[in-house]
N, C-alpha and C positions, 0 to 999 in steps of 0.2 A: 056481702063482698065489700060494699063500699066502706062499711065501718071499719073492717079488716084493713083496709088501704090507708084509710083516715089515721088509724090508730101506730101503723108500722110508719108513717111518714111522720106523724106528730112525734113519735118515738127517736126518728133519728134528727129532729130538730133539737129536741131536748138532750138528747144523747151528745149532740156535738158541744153543748155547754158542759155537760160532764165530761168528755174529753178533753177540755181545754183545761179544767180544774185537774183532772188526771195529769196532764201532762206537766202543770207545774208541780205536783206532787214527785212525779218521777224524776224531774229534772234537780230537785233538794234532794231528792235521795241518791241519784248517783253521785253527787258530791260529797253528800255527808253522811250517807246510808243510814238516815233515819227520816222518819216521816213527820212533815211538819203540819201537826194537827192544827195550828193557826192559822191556814191557808185559806178556809173559808171566812175567818174575823175578819183578815188582811182584804179579801175582796169586796167583803160587804163595807168597810171602812173606806175604801178607793170609790165605790159606788157612792156613798154619800158625798164624795168630793164633788163627783163629776154632777150630783142632785145640786150642789152648792152653786157651781160654777154655772150651770145650767140656768138656775133662779137667780143668778147675778147679771144675767141677761147674754152669755155666751150662746151663739149657736151651739147645736148639739156636737156637731161633728167636729167642732173647735174644743169644745170642753171634753170630748173623747178622747183625743189626742194628748191633750194637756192633763186629763188624768192618767193616761198610760205613762206620761212622762214622771208628774210627781208619782207614781206607785213604784214604778221602778228607783227612783231615789229612796224612796221609804224601804224598799227591798235592802238595797245594797247599805244604808244606813243600819237596819237591823244585822246584818251580818257582819259588819265593822266592828259596831260599837255594843252589840247586845253578844251574839254569838263567838266571835274571835276571840275576846277577853278568857271565856272558859273552853275554849278547845282542848283536849286531851282530858277533859274530866270525865266521869263515869256515864254510863247512858241515862242513867236516871235523871243525873243533873240537868242533862241536855231536854228532857221528856218534861222535867218541870217548868224549865226555861217557856218551851211551846206550850204548855197549860196556861202559864203567866200571860203569855202573849195573849190568849185567846181572852181571859177576862179583862186585858187591860183594853185590846180594841173595843170589845163588846162594851164596858162600861163608858170609855171615852165617846164612842158613838152616841151613846143613849144621854150623857152631859151634854154634847155640842149638840144635839140634833133631837135630842129627846125619845121615847120608846114608842111614841103614836105612827101608826102605818101611815107610810107617804105612798102616793102615786108618781112612780118614775116615768116618764115619757118614752115613746117608742119612735125612732126615726123613720118607721117605716108607715106606711099609708093603713086604714082602717080596713078598708077594701083588700079582699084577695087578689093576688098578682096572676095573670095568666089566665083570667077565667076558670080557676080551677077552684073549687071548694073543699078539699082534704085538708088543708094546712093554711093557718093563716099567713098574713104578709111576713108579721115579727118572726113566727117560727122559721119560714123560708129565709127571712132576711139574717136569722141570727146563725142559722146554718151557714149561710153564705159569708158571714165575718168569719165564723170560726174556722172555715175551710182555708180563708186567705191567711188569717193568722197563723194555720198549722204550716202553709205552704211558704209563706217567710221564714217561718223558723228553719224549715226545712232547709231551703237554700242558705239560710245565714250559716247553720252548723256543718253545710255539707260543701259550701263554695267560699269560705270567707275564712281569711288567715286567723280571725279573732275567734270563729266557731269552732274550728280545728284546733286552737289553742284551749278552748274552754272542754271539748271533747277530752283530750289529752289529760288535761289536769283532773277531771272527773275521774278516768280510767286509771291514769298512773300517775299520783303526786310527786311521787320520787322521781321518777323520770323524767318528769316535765321540768323539775326544778332544776336537773343536770344541763337541760338545752336552754336554760334561760327564760321559762315561763314563770311569770307571777302566778303562784298558786293561789295565793290568798287574794289576789284580787279577780282571779277567774272564778273563784267560789261567790266572792261578792257580786260580782257581774250576773252569775247564774241566780243569786236569789232576787236581784232584779227584776230578770227576764221572768222568773216564777212570778212575781208581785204583779207584775204588767200583765201576764196571761191571765192571772186571777182576776185583774180589774176588768178585762175584757167580758169575761164569763159573768161577773157580778153584774155589768152593766146589761149583758143581753138577757138576764134572767130577772132582774128587777121589775121589767114591764109585765111580767107574768105571775110573779109570786108578791108582789109590791114589796116596797123600800121599809126594811125596820132591822133593828141589830141583830135577829135571829132568823134573817132569811136564809143564810147559807148552811145550816147546820144540816138539813136535809141533803143537800146538793153535795156537800162534802162527803157524806156517808156513801152517796151514789156514786162519786167520784172514787173513793176509795176501792170501791167494789170495781170499778172501771179499771182500775191500776192494778190490781190483782190479778184481775181476768187475763189482762193482756200480759204482765208480766213488769213487776214494779221496777226493775232494771231495761225495760224497753219504751222509749218513749212512743215508736210506733204501734206498739201494741197498747200502749195506757189509750190511744187514740181509739184503736177498734174495739177495745173493752168498752170505752167510755159510749160509742156508738152502739155497742150490742146491749148493754146494760140499760139506755135506753128505750129500745126496741122491748126488751123484755118485761120492762116496769109497766109500758103502756098495754102492750098485748095482752099480758097475765093478769094486768088490772081490771081489765075490761071485760074478760071472757073467762077467767078461772077464779080468781081470789076476791076481785071488787077493789074499788078505789081505798076502802079503808084501811086495806092490809097492803098496799102498795110499797111501803116504804121495808117491810119485811123482806120482800123481794132481793134487795140489796143486802140484809143480813144474812140471808139463806146461800146466797152468792159467795159473800165474803168467806163465810165458815164452809162451805163447799170447797171452794179453789184452796183453800189453806189445808184443808184434809184430804184431796184428791190430788192435786197438782200445785204445790204450792210457790213454784217458780212461773206460775201462767202460762198462757199459749204461746208467748212468745219471748219469754225471759231466759236466762242462761241458768243454766245448771253448772253449780261449783262443786267439784267434787273434791276432798283433803283427804290425804292421806294421814292418819293416825297410827 
C-alpha cells in the first residue's frame, strides 16, 4: 500500500508539470487553433537561461522570476515577428514553422550551452518535508509552484480586464475588434504567457531529468496526452488531464507495464482519446450543419 500511495503522490507531482505544459498548449490552441509543437523546446531554452543566470551569481528565485520575464518577451516576439507575417497561410505552412522552431531552439541551445548533460539546482531542501517519505521535497515543491501559477492564471483571466479581453479575442476575434480590442496584441500576449508557463515547467522538471537540449521531448508528449484527455480547448480540462496522465504513468509503470514502457502510456492515451472522444473530457463539441 505504501508503494501505491508513493506512486500516486509522485504521479500528482509530475502531473503538475504536465498540466503546466498542457495549459500552455491549450492557450495557444485557443488563439490559433493550432498545436505549438515547439512548446517543449521553448521551455528547454528558457531553462538554460535560468541555468545561466544562476551560474552568473543570481539567487535562484531572482533567476526564476527573471527567466519568466525573458520567456514572456521571447513568446511575444515569436508571435509578432515569426507567426504574424504568415497569418492566413495554409495550416501546413504554420506547422512547418513550428517544426522549424523546434530545430532552431534545439540547435541554438546546443551551440550556446553544448549538448552535455548539466545538473540544474532545486530550490527545495533535500530532506523530505513534513516528515513524510512518500514524495521528495522537490516533487512537493514543484506541485505547489504549479498550483500557484495555475491559481494566478485563473485569477488573471477571470478578474482582470486584460484577461477578459484575451479570452474574448481567442473566442471571437471579429466581435472583439468591433468593440476596440487589439486582437493581434492579445494573441501576442497569449504566446508570451504560454512561453512563461513553459519556462516554469522546464525549471521544475530540470532537477528531475537533468538539463540537456532534448529534456522536454518526453514531457511534451505527456502534455499532449493531458491536453487531449481534458479537452484541447479547455484550460481547466488540460490541468485535470495533466494530473491524470501523471498518475496513470506512474501507477501503470510501477505495477502493470514496467518503467521501460511508461512512454507508451501517453501514446495509448492519445490514440484512445482521439478515437473514442476527440473533444476530451471537458472540451466543447462543435456541430456544423452541412
